[in-house]
Legacy VTK file of the C-alpha trace (Angstrom):
# vtk DataFile Version 3.0
C-alpha trace
ASCII
DATASET POLYDATA
POINTS 417 float
5.014 -27.312 86.366
5.926 -28.962 83.059
4.664 -32.299 84.384
1.263 -30.787 85.239
1.036 -29.189 81.795
1.914 -32.515 80.147
-0.854 -34.285 82.080
-3.352 -31.561 81.114
-2.275 -31.819 77.475
-2.675 -35.612 77.522
-6.132 -35.350 79.095
-7.122 -32.760 76.488
-5.938 -35.084 73.694
-7.914 -37.989 75.140
-11.024 -35.805 75.284
-10.522 -34.823 71.647
-10.043 -38.445 70.583
-13.198 -39.483 72.456
-15.050 -36.621 70.795
-13.734 -37.719 67.402
-15.063 -41.253 67.925
-18.457 -39.894 68.995
-18.680 -37.531 66.027
-17.633 -40.229 63.580
-20.374 -42.549 64.826
-22.943 -39.748 64.639
-22.266 -38.699 61.051
-21.865 -42.247 59.716
-25.518 -43.005 60.514
-26.927 -40.097 58.436
-27.992 -41.029 54.903
-29.725 -37.850 53.706
-26.967 -35.866 51.986
-28.225 -32.375 52.891
-28.693 -33.338 56.537
-25.251 -34.966 56.554
-23.436 -31.924 55.160
-25.046 -29.644 57.722
-24.189 -32.035 60.560
-20.574 -32.264 59.350
-20.200 -28.492 59.540
-21.880 -28.303 62.950
-19.597 -30.987 64.376
-16.484 -29.534 62.721
-17.193 -26.105 64.210
-17.814 -27.610 67.641
-14.728 -29.815 67.387
-12.384 -27.009 66.278
-13.921 -23.982 67.980
-14.502 -22.308 64.591
-16.932 -19.435 64.110
-17.782 -20.593 60.596
-17.339 -23.445 58.148
-17.793 -24.067 54.424
-18.015 -27.349 52.546
-17.223 -28.047 48.880
-17.855 -31.285 47.003
-15.740 -32.464 44.074
-17.387 -32.645 40.636
-15.013 -33.686 37.886
-12.313 -30.951 37.833
-14.268 -28.503 39.996
-15.280 -27.967 43.594
-18.939 -27.030 44.049
-19.864 -24.957 47.083
-22.705 -26.731 48.885
-23.208 -25.326 52.364
-21.807 -22.833 54.862
-22.575 -22.060 58.498
-21.453 -19.052 60.487
-22.395 -18.295 64.097
-21.721 -14.552 63.915
-23.675 -14.029 60.695
-26.578 -16.200 61.802
-26.971 -14.138 64.979
-26.939 -10.962 62.904
-28.940 -12.009 59.845
-30.851 -15.170 60.722
-30.918 -18.198 58.421
-32.945 -16.355 55.796
-30.304 -13.655 55.463
-27.578 -16.288 55.388
-29.154 -17.977 52.367
-29.052 -14.708 50.427
-25.352 -14.169 51.137
-24.255 -17.715 50.332
-24.781 -18.146 46.603
-23.873 -21.332 44.748
-20.568 -21.238 42.870
-17.750 -23.485 41.694
-13.979 -23.167 41.738
-11.503 -25.116 39.602
-9.287 -27.694 41.267
-6.091 -25.728 40.789
-3.626 -23.566 42.679
-5.714 -20.435 42.060
-7.730 -20.813 45.291
-7.166 -22.282 48.742
-9.909 -24.863 48.351
-8.754 -25.797 44.852
-5.107 -26.065 45.941
-6.095 -28.212 48.916
-8.039 -30.622 46.670
-5.232 -30.663 44.107
-2.376 -31.381 46.518
-4.146 -33.091 49.412
-2.347 -30.731 51.803
-3.800 -29.115 54.909
-3.582 -25.317 54.802
-3.512 -23.477 58.113
-3.140 -19.678 58.032
-3.310 -17.609 61.213
-4.441 -14.444 59.386
-5.886 -14.339 55.888
-5.494 -10.571 55.869
-1.705 -10.952 55.617
-0.780 -14.100 53.722
2.903 -15.029 53.592
4.897 -13.912 50.570
5.109 -16.487 47.821
1.626 -17.868 48.481
0.285 -18.910 45.100
-3.297 -17.895 45.798
-4.972 -14.873 47.274
-7.772 -14.367 49.756
-10.928 -13.318 47.921
-12.432 -10.587 50.086
-15.683 -10.314 48.103
-17.610 -12.391 50.626
-16.230 -10.468 53.616
-17.265 -7.184 52.015
-20.718 -8.450 51.096
-21.374 -9.898 54.549
-19.501 -7.213 56.532
-17.373 -9.957 58.046
-13.636 -10.242 58.773
-12.002 -13.568 57.945
-8.733 -14.054 59.822
-7.678 -17.571 60.789
-8.555 -20.321 58.305
-7.972 -24.057 58.243
-8.595 -25.845 54.924
-8.699 -29.645 54.985
-9.206 -32.196 52.171
-11.850 -34.907 52.592
-10.996 -38.359 51.210
-12.871 -41.587 50.604
-11.737 -45.047 51.730
-9.176 -45.368 48.928
-7.739 -41.885 49.430
-9.460 -40.055 46.582
-10.494 -36.479 47.284
-14.284 -36.053 47.512
-14.353 -32.479 48.785
-12.845 -29.788 50.960
-13.747 -28.516 54.421
-12.837 -24.925 55.364
-12.964 -23.694 58.952
-12.929 -19.960 59.650
-11.940 -17.877 62.685
-11.019 -20.122 65.579
-12.279 -18.488 68.766
-11.075 -18.586 72.341
-12.627 -16.462 75.083
-14.496 -14.463 72.400
-11.218 -13.692 70.607
-10.180 -14.825 67.130
-7.066 -16.983 67.404
-5.104 -19.223 64.993
-6.218 -22.829 64.602
-4.126 -25.103 66.821
-1.487 -26.780 64.651
-1.337 -29.700 67.098
-5.010 -30.479 66.303
-4.527 -30.583 62.523
-4.203 -34.362 62.389
-7.373 -34.774 64.447
-9.220 -32.447 62.075
-7.834 -34.441 59.145
-9.117 -37.671 60.736
-12.536 -36.093 61.160
-12.503 -34.886 57.539
-11.709 -38.403 56.345
-14.619 -39.795 58.357
-16.792 -37.110 56.791
-15.556 -37.999 53.305
-16.497 -41.661 53.695
-19.938 -40.715 55.046
-20.501 -38.344 52.118
-19.693 -41.072 49.581
-22.120 -43.444 51.321
-24.855 -40.789 51.326
-24.240 -40.014 47.650
-24.569 -43.715 46.791
-27.831 -43.900 48.753
-29.071 -40.768 46.991
-28.250 -42.245 43.580
-29.984 -45.513 44.472
-33.064 -43.640 45.691
-33.146 -41.665 42.447
-32.990 -44.911 40.478
-35.872 -46.379 42.530
-37.930 -43.235 42.088
-37.356 -43.095 38.340
-38.327 -46.758 37.998
-41.553 -46.146 39.903
-42.256 -43.049 37.833
-41.773 -44.878 34.537
-44.003 -47.766 35.656
-46.611 -45.204 36.700
-46.392 -43.573 33.285
-47.341 -46.892 31.683
-50.662 -46.897 33.545
-51.326 -43.228 32.794
-50.556 -43.805 29.114
-53.402 -46.319 28.845
-55.735 -43.852 30.545
-54.728 -41.029 28.182
-53.084 -39.054 30.972
-49.776 -37.280 30.400
-46.668 -38.005 32.445
-46.902 -34.422 33.703
-50.011 -35.419 35.654
-48.081 -37.770 37.909
-45.267 -35.243 38.271
-47.687 -32.555 39.384
-49.768 -34.683 41.731
-46.687 -36.208 43.372
-45.364 -32.705 44.055
-48.768 -31.655 45.423
-48.707 -34.711 47.686
-45.259 -33.695 48.928
-46.385 -30.103 49.537
-49.469 -31.187 51.519
-47.508 -33.727 53.585
-44.810 -31.190 54.420
-47.307 -28.483 55.396
-49.175 -30.989 57.550
-45.935 -31.471 59.494
-44.975 -35.034 58.649
-41.304 -35.927 59.243
-38.928 -35.324 56.348
-38.464 -39.010 55.563
-42.234 -39.606 55.454
-42.693 -36.626 53.140
-40.050 -38.065 50.811
-41.719 -41.491 50.830
-45.151 -40.044 50.003
-43.588 -38.067 47.170
-41.947 -41.213 45.788
-44.947 -43.534 46.230
-47.802 -41.276 45.089
-47.110 -41.667 41.326
-48.119 -45.338 41.646
-51.671 -44.511 42.742
-53.317 -45.646 39.477
-50.978 -48.499 38.518
-53.921 -50.891 38.847
-55.473 -49.420 35.700
-53.108 -51.708 33.823
-55.625 -54.463 34.636
-58.736 -52.623 33.409
-60.015 -53.563 29.909
-59.584 -50.935 27.196
-63.286 -50.766 26.345
-63.938 -49.534 29.887
-60.809 -47.521 30.584
-60.995 -45.614 27.300
-64.783 -45.391 26.911
-65.591 -41.851 25.703
-68.907 -41.559 27.519
-70.179 -42.260 31.018
-69.731 -45.753 32.465
-72.769 -47.844 33.343
-73.102 -49.470 36.758
-71.354 -52.702 35.787
-68.510 -50.874 34.049
-68.114 -48.584 37.053
-67.773 -51.599 39.340
-65.038 -53.022 37.126
-63.257 -49.645 36.931
-63.224 -49.393 40.706
-61.278 -52.638 40.978
-58.166 -50.781 39.786
-57.537 -49.783 43.406
-57.492 -53.453 44.453
-55.450 -54.525 41.427
-52.843 -51.838 42.189
-52.579 -52.953 45.809
-52.079 -56.586 44.737
-49.360 -55.591 42.247
-47.421 -53.658 44.883
-48.053 -55.559 48.108
-45.496 -57.711 49.957
-42.518 -55.778 48.640
-39.336 -55.566 50.697
-38.945 -51.926 49.626
-40.677 -49.485 51.994
-41.670 -47.000 49.295
-43.350 -49.775 47.268
-45.188 -51.007 50.367
-46.496 -47.490 50.891
-47.409 -47.250 47.206
-49.643 -50.301 47.765
-51.466 -48.394 50.514
-51.779 -45.351 48.242
-53.157 -47.453 45.374
-55.729 -49.106 47.649
-56.956 -46.018 49.536
-56.714 -42.972 47.251
-60.391 -43.298 46.232
-61.687 -43.556 49.791
-63.681 -40.519 50.927
-63.582 -38.815 54.303
-67.327 -39.345 54.831
-67.104 -43.096 54.122
-68.735 -43.113 50.677
-65.575 -43.935 48.694
-64.200 -47.249 47.506
-63.127 -50.047 47.700
-63.533 -50.430 51.496
-65.722 -47.419 52.353
-63.240 -46.370 55.020
-64.109 -43.219 56.937
-62.304 -40.227 58.438
-58.886 -40.849 59.920
-59.304 -44.588 59.547
-58.162 -43.853 55.995
-54.340 -43.951 56.015
-52.869 -40.475 55.826
-51.121 -41.180 52.519
-54.503 -42.074 51.012
-56.083 -38.844 52.299
-53.221 -36.774 50.897
-53.087 -38.412 47.477
-56.889 -38.327 47.101
-56.796 -34.540 47.329
-53.686 -34.110 45.171
-55.102 -36.346 42.428
-58.516 -34.661 42.238
-57.015 -31.182 42.433
-54.825 -31.907 39.424
-57.629 -33.622 37.495
-59.815 -30.541 37.864
-57.061 -27.966 37.348
-55.469 -29.500 34.265
-56.374 -29.955 30.633
-57.404 -33.400 29.466
-58.034 -34.825 26.008
-61.730 -34.473 26.742
-61.919 -31.213 28.737
-60.382 -27.827 29.441
-58.972 -26.965 32.883
-61.287 -25.479 35.464
-60.493 -21.932 36.664
-58.630 -21.957 39.961
-61.441 -20.207 41.832
-63.923 -22.911 40.749
-61.532 -25.687 41.811
-60.930 -24.152 45.239
-64.654 -23.585 45.726
-65.346 -27.272 45.057
-62.590 -28.401 47.418
-63.988 -26.108 50.113
-67.469 -27.531 49.575
-66.085 -31.083 49.804
-64.220 -30.553 53.104
-65.356 -33.304 55.444
-67.131 -35.083 52.587
-64.658 -36.231 49.940
-61.555 -34.743 51.578
-59.912 -34.476 54.970
-60.484 -30.812 55.972
-56.947 -30.501 57.371
-55.433 -31.599 54.068
-57.510 -29.051 52.158
-56.325 -26.317 54.540
-52.706 -27.404 54.008
-53.117 -27.206 50.226
-54.723 -23.757 50.402
-51.870 -22.424 52.560
-49.346 -23.446 49.892
-51.061 -22.233 46.723
-48.076 -20.119 45.672
-45.869 -23.225 45.609
-48.663 -25.203 43.929
-48.925 -22.636 41.137
-45.178 -22.874 40.600
-45.520 -26.660 40.082
-48.424 -26.107 37.696
-46.331 -23.769 35.574
-43.241 -25.958 35.724
-45.049 -29.099 34.531
-47.751 -27.610 32.344
-49.012 -29.842 29.520
-48.432 -28.742 25.935
-50.312 -29.711 22.785
-47.464 -32.108 21.971
-48.164 -34.008 25.196
-51.606 -34.940 23.874
-50.575 -35.650 20.285
-49.544 -39.220 21.119
-53.103 -39.965 22.188
-54.676 -38.449 19.053
-52.676 -40.554 16.634
-50.512 -43.218 18.240
-49.385 -44.456 14.810
-47.432 -41.238 14.340
-45.065 -41.985 17.203
-41.458 -42.108 16.031
-39.106 -44.947 16.866
-36.569 -43.503 19.374
-32.905 -43.574 18.401
-31.692 -45.327 21.531
-28.278 -46.211 20.192
-27.214 -42.903 18.640
-23.857 -41.620 19.851
LINES 1 418
417 0 1 2 3 4 5 6 7 8 9 10 11 12 13 14 15 16 17 18 19 20 21 22 23 24 25 26 27 28 29 30 31 32 33 34 35 36 37 38 39 40 41 42 43 44 45 46 47 48 49 50 51 52 53 54 55 56 57 58 59 60 61 62 63 64 65 66 67 68 69 70 71 72 73 74 75 76 77 78 79 80 81 82 83 84 85 86 87 88 89 90 91 92 93 94 95 96 97 98 99 100 101 102 103 104 105 106 107 108 109 110 111 112 113 114 115 116 117 118 119 120 121 122 123 124 125 126 127 128 129 130 131 132 133 134 135 136 137 138 139 140 141 142 143 144 145 146 147 148 149 150 151 152 153 154 155 156 157 158 159 160 161 162 163 164 165 166 167 168 169 170 171 172 173 174 175 176 177 178 179 180 181 182 183 184 185 186 187 188 189 190 191 192 193 194 195 196 197 198 199 200 201 202 203 204 205 206 207 208 209 210 211 212 213 214 215 216 217 218 219 220 221 222 223 224 225 226 227 228 229 230 231 232 233 234 235 236 237 238 239 240 241 242 243 244 245 246 247 248 249 250 251 252 253 254 255 256 257 258 259 260 261 262 263 264 265 266 267 268 269 270 271 272 273 274 275 276 277 278 279 280 281 282 283 284 285 286 287 288 289 290 291 292 293 294 295 296 297 298 299 300 301 302 303 304 305 306 307 308 309 310 311 312 313 314 315 316 317 318 319 320 321 322 323 324 325 326 327 328 329 330 331 332 333 334 335 336 337 338 339 340 341 342 343 344 345 346 347 348 349 350 351 352 353 354 355 356 357 358 359 360 361 362 363 364 365 366 367 368 369 370 371 372 373 374 375 376 377 378 379 380 381 382 383 384 385 386 387 388 389 390 391 392 393 394 395 396 397 398 399 400 401 402 403 404 405 406 407 408 409 410 411 412 413 414 415 416
């Protein structure tokens, strides 16, 4: 009998180890931090048989709650209800909480029943969440996550191990396997955070280069913020994959970078352009594409497409190539609409904003002419989110002051402490 049980135990351990290798490979390939954190919790729950899981990330001397999943609550409330219950909060890295104590000491904490903690435990179980969610937390396993050099990057908490629909304690024999998984997760999180920081740096660089072009054209930096958000909103509503939406958002600010090559007497002419001046102005699309082409960075390559095609029109009357319909790359169709919508809706040095109803009427009239009808429909479906962006990045009088009298600009104090 004991021999049979030993064989079964060994087979079970081998299965767990194989699962650990599979899970480690799966999470190590994910670079989007939000997607990674959700996948870590999903795999941890599957690996441990937990009903729920929570993940904290270290920030200086605190742990920030980032994400939680719970099978029981999701069945009862749906994901929308879950988001209401799980509010963002932070806990100090100290002995005052389980997560904080785990991060402080690096120890695994495994309690079979949080409702009756052993005497002498230095922290208590906060029942506020259980009461709010009408949930009973019993077994809990709290595990530190470390990077490659052993520094704590966060804490993983698993709640209510289940077996045959019963809540049971977490298996103490599996603690080391869970710790190995948590360490894999910690390394993957650090890699994703580094990628996120690098992407932010790329995006800020593109934004600041874009601002240089807008500055010459007497546009505010808020214009490129708004239109890039509108581009993201349209792309997302259209159903493009998440990574493509992010790339359009990052590349769209570069749409007018070619205006750097347009002479001031044309770019800043107060009146209407004549035919020759208009021809020169239209070359900014080609200039922008030449500036950005042949980059090894995917977002810059897409920005070249945006710069070249954002003045093409759906009916083939645009420039510079007079492309028509869906022969125009989708990023060009999206940015064309986002750019014109913001130009009409926003104040300029030379005009007041159009009323929203007038803007929407023009876009409706231009469906199938200037704009892809599907893109216009996507924008209209998301007007509540669009209005939020308008309010968030609204231009003020101060934004236009630098154009009225550039000599009044102050020298920035870059080296102040």
